[in-house]
N, C-alpha and C positions, 0 to 999 in steps of 0.2 A: 260888296257891291249890292245895291239895291235900287229899285225904282219905286216911286210914290205915283199913284194915279188917282184922280178924282172920278168917283163913281156915283150914278144915280140909279137907285135900285127900284125896280118894279116887282113887288112880291106878288104871289098868287097868280102869276101870269099862265095863261094857257099855251103860250109859245116861248118857252125859255131860249135865251140866246143873249149874244153880246153885240152891240153895235156902237159906232162913234157917233156922238151927239156934241158937236161943237168942240170944246176942249176937254170933255168929259166922256166917259163911257156909260152907256145905258145897259144895265145888266138886268135882264128878266129872268126871275126864278119862279119855280112852281111852289116853293116852300112859303108858309105863311110867316108873317113878322112876329113870331111868338117864341119866347125863350131862346133867342139867337139862331133859330133854324134858317132864317133868310140870310144871315150873315154868313153861316156855314156854307150854304149853297152858293152864295156869291164868291167866297174864297175858292171853293171847289172848281166853279166855272171859269174863273180867271186863271187858276193854276193849270187846268187842262189846256185852255188856249195858249197859255205862255210856255207850256212844256216844262213846268217845274212841279215838284211834289206839293200837295195841298197844305202841308206843313210850313212851306216857305211863303205862304200868303196870310196876311193878317189885317184886320181892320185897326187903323190907327185913330181915326176920328170919325164920330157919327154913329156910334154903336146902336143908337135908338133912332137915328134919322134916316130919311131916304138918301139924303146926299152924304157920301162918306169919302174918306181918304183911305186907300188901301195901299199897303206896302208889300212888294214882291222882292223876296230876297233871292240872290243868285243870278240875277239878270240886270244888264245895263239898261238905263232908260231907253236909249236908242233902239235896242233889241226888242224890248217890250213894246215899243211904239210900232215897230215893223210887224210883230206878231199879232198884235191886237188890232191893228189896222185903221 
């Protein structure tokens, strides 16, 4: 069981957090978009919000882009939608 979610990343943010923007999530992270650090921060933030281990979250598409597709393992799409709001 897994859920895929569209994400827009804002790196180097002064106010990290997650919010719903239309049909995607806006994920703000303090990490810079260098050497995959922002991707790691995005995965950790989504994992914390979804209540799953960070190893259960991975970037499927858009590794070097602001718009990404992220997969969350171990949670149904409806449950993820409810948790991420």
